[in-house]
C-alpha positions in Angstrom: -44.8 6.5 -59.8 -41.7 8.0 -58.3 -41.4 9.5 -54.9 -39.4 12.6 -54.1 -35.9 12.1 -52.6 -35.9 12.1 -48.8 -34.7 15.3 -47.2 -33.0 15.3 -43.9 -34.9 16.6 -40.8 -38.3 15.9 -42.4 -37.9 18.3 -45.2 -37.2 21.3 -42.9 -34.0 23.2 -43.0 -32.3 25.1 -40.2 -32.6 28.8 -40.3 -29.7 30.8 -41.5 -27.5 32.3 -38.8 -27.9 35.8 -40.3 -31.7 35.5 -39.8 -31.5 34.6 -36.1 -32.2 37.4 -33.6 -29.1 38.8 -31.9 -28.1 37.1 -28.7 -27.1 38.8 -25.4 -23.5 38.9 -24.4 -22.4 35.3 -23.7 -19.7 36.5 -21.3 -22.2 38.4 -19.1 -22.7 37.1 -15.6 -25.6 34.8 -15.0 -28.2 35.9 -12.4 -29.0 32.9 -10.3 -32.1 32.7 -8.2 -31.7 33.5 -4.5 -34.4 31.2 -3.1 -32.2 28.1 -3.0 -31.7 26.5 0.4 -28.2 27.0 1.9 -25.5 24.3 1.6 -24.8 22.1 4.6 -21.5 22.9 6.5 -18.5 20.9 5.3 -17.3 17.9 7.3 -13.6 17.2 7.6 -11.7 14.1 8.8 -11.2 14.2 12.6 -14.4 16.1 13.3 -17.6 14.6 14.5 -19.8 13.5 11.7 -17.1 12.5 9.3 -17.8 9.0 7.9 -15.1 8.6 5.3 -15.6 8.8 1.5 -18.7 6.7 1.1 -20.8 7.7 4.2 -20.3 4.4 6.0 -18.4 4.6 9.3 -15.1 2.8 9.3 -15.1 2.1 5.5 -12.0 3.1 3.5 -12.9 2.6 -0.2 -9.3 2.5 -1.4 -7.9 0.3 1.3 -4.3 0.4 2.5 -1.5 0.6 0.0 1.0 -2.2 0.1 4.6 -1.0 0.3 6.6 -1.9 -2.8 9.4 -4.5 -2.9 10.8 -7.0 -0.3 11.3 -6.1 3.3 15.0 -5.1 3.8 15.1 -6.5 7.3 14.0 -9.9 6.0 16.9 -9.9 3.5 19.3 -8.8 6.2 18.0 -11.5 8.6 18.8 -14.3 6.1 22.2 -12.8 5.1 23.4 -12.3 8.7 22.1 -15.7 9.7 24.1 -17.4 6.9 27.2 -15.3 7.7 27.0 -16.7 11.3 28.4 -20.0 10.0 31.7 -18.2 9.3 31.7 -15.8 12.2 31.3 -18.2 15.1 27.6 -17.6 15.4 27.8 -13.9 16.4 25.9 -12.5 13.5 23.4 -15.4 13.6 22.0 -13.9 16.8 21.4 -10.7 14.8 19.8 -12.8 12.1 17.4 -14.4 14.6 16.4 -11.0 16.0 16.0 -9.4 12.6 14.0 -12.3 11.3 11.4 -12.0 14.1 11.2 -8.2 13.6 10.8 -8.6 9.8 8.1 -11.3 10.2 6.1 -8.9 12.3 6.5 -6.1 9.8 5.6 -8.2 6.9 2.4 -9.4 8.6 1.5 -5.8 9.6 2.2 -4.0 6.3 1.6 -6.9 3.8 5.0 -6.3 2.3 6.9 -9.2 0.6 9.6 -11.1 2.4 7.8 -13.1 5.1 9.4 -16.3 3.9 12.9 -14.7 3.9 12.3 -13.5 7.4 11.1 -16.9 8.5 14.2 -18.6 7.0 16.5 -16.0 8.6 14.9 -16.6 12.0 15.2 -20.4 11.7 18.7 -20.5 10.3 19.8 -17.8 12.8 18.4 -19.9 15.7 19.9 -23.1 14.5 23.3 -21.6 13.9 23.2 -19.9 17.3 22.3 -23.2 19.0 24.9 -25.1 17.1 27.7 -22.7 18.1 26.5 -22.5 21.7 26.6 -26.3 21.9 30.0 -26.4 20.2 31.4 -23.9 22.7 30.0 -25.8 25.7 31.6 -29.0 24.4 35.0 -27.3 24.0 34.8 -25.7 27.4 33.8 -29.0 29.0 36.6 -30.9 27.3 39.1 -28.2 28.4 37.8 -28.2 32.0 38.1 -32.0 32.3 41.7 -31.9 30.9 40.9 -34.1 27.9 42.8 -33.0 24.9 
């Protein structure tokens, strides 16, 4: 015994498009019901009731964006501290100050360069102390008359 071949859709076919009743204009405006409740008023940042994106107070879903690259003050701190060896310690004072400022910035913003800033502050401080002691010894020797 043979069975008839299976037909798609359970043996039923779709009606022909020519046989379908004519449709209304698809570009005609839609008449929406008027009994919907009104929308709540919008809430903007800075106004009472604004709770961020998620509805939880104080929650920022995207977090703070980390600035790209290395902090420029950190690089400048290390360079000026190292140049202080050749410049009698004058630029190492700037390296020490820039290093402290750059460390604060790196901690606050999360930017790269905290290690460079720390190295600049340490080298700047050591070079400044070295040159200050050197000048004190020279002035002391000159004052005592020892040559």
